[in-house]
N, C-alpha and C positions, 0 to 999 in steps of 0.2 A: 614199516608203517609210520613210526614216529618221525623218521628222517624225512619222509615225503610230506608229512603234515607240517613239520618245521620249515621245510623249504617253501611250501605254498604260503605259509604264514609270513615268511621273510619277504617273498615276492610281493604279497599284498601290502606289507608295511612300506616297502620301497616305492611301489607304485602310488600308494595313497600319500606318501610324504612329498612326492614330486608335484602333486596337485596344489600343495600349499606354498610352494616356492614362488616368489615374485619373478617376473621376467627381468632379465638383465639388460636387454636391448632398449628399454625405455618406451617400447611401443604401447604399453598399457599404462599411461600416465594416470595417476589417481588424483582427482580434484578434491580439494577440501571443501565440502559443502556443509555449511552451518545450517541449523534449523532456521527456517524463515520466521521472523517475528511479524506481528501484526502491522508494524510500521512499514515494512517492505522498503526500508531505506529513506522514508520521508521524515524521519525524526525518531531515533531509537529511544530518546529520553521522554517522549510524549506518551500519554496514555491513550491508546487506540482501542476502539470498539471492534468487536468481531463481526457483527451482523448489522444490517440496516435496522432491523426491529429493535435490537439492543440499543443502537444509537438513538433512535427515536424515543425510546423509553427514558434513557439517560438525559436527553435534551429536555424532555418535559419535566422530569422529576428534579433536575438541577437548575432549571430555568436558564440554560445556556443555549446559544445557537449551535447548530450542528453544521460542520463543514464536511461535505462529501467530495472526495477526490476520486474521479474515475481515471484510470490509467492502464497501460499495458506494460508488462515487463520488457518486451522486445521493441517497444516504440521509441525511436530516438528523440522525439519531441517530449514524451513522458520522462525519459531518462534525464534530459537536459533540465526540465522543470523540477524534477525531483532533487537534482544537485543544488540548484539555486534555493529551493524551498528549505532543504535540510541544512544548508550552510548560512541562512539568514537568521541571525540571532534574534532580531526583533520579531520576526514571524514565528520563530520557534517559541519564544517567550509568550507571545499573545495566544498562540494556538494552545499551548499547555495550560494557560491560566483561564482563558475565557471561552474555550470552545470544546464541544464534544467532537471527536475526530473519527472519521471512517474513510479508509481508502479501499477502493474496489477495483479488482482486475476483471470483473465480470459485470454484466448488467443485472439490475434488479427487475422485479416484476412491476415496480411502481413507475408508471409512465410519466409521472411528474418529475422524475430525475433525468429525463431526457426530453425536455420540452421542445427542443429544436433539433433533435437527432442524437445519434449515438456516435460520438467522436471522442478522442482523447488527446491530450489531457483536458479534463472538464472539472470545474470547481462549482459546486452548487451549495448554496446556503439554505438551511431550513431553520426557522425560528422555533422556540419552545412550544408554540401553539400548533406545531407540526405543519406549518405553511411553508412551501417552497418559495423562497424570495426571488421571484422572477425579475424584480427591479434591481438586483445586484448582479451586474453583468461585466464581462470583459469589454475589450474595445473592438471586437470584430462583429460585423453585422450578419455574417453568414454562420458564425459559430459564437453565439452570444456568451457562452460560459467557458470559452477557451482562453487560456493564458499561455504566453510564451515567456522564456527567461527574461526578455527585455521588459515584460509587463509586471515584474515583481513588485514595483512600487504601486501599481494599480491594484494588485491583489492585496497588498498590505492596506491600502486605502479602503478597499471593499470589506476587508475584515473589520476595520474600525467602524465602517458604516453599518455592518451587521450588528456590532456591539451597541452602537449609538441608537439604531432603530429599535433594538431590543429594549433599551431603557426608556425611550420616549413613547413607544407604542403599547407596551405591555403594562 
């Protein structure tokens, strides 16, 4: 009886240990996935807000403009813009010092954040009075708030404009 019990136990140990062994043929490659930060690659050193409501509250209480970036993780245009944005030192410095930041991979219920449609990448500026700045746009007539990597200087100029309007209007 003891021998049978020991042999069953030995078989269970051998079978269960084989489940824990990695495959040697490389078919099950393990990807290193790091926890996603709120920056989503747009600037890891910047302080990003988690929700639109939190961003509005922080913009109003700090008297700083809010910059909302709408993008998709699998969109090549969003990825290209993200690279340019994250690697531009002047934009990163200004964004960190003078803006409340939010990047969204989903649409909000606020229709003011999609005044001319839902496309990506889209940059919307909201002033501390919680007014969407419809006058700060990109260069495209059919997608007013879209920017492409070649438009990085225009985005920087519009960030400066959002700061300047803030000081002169409020």
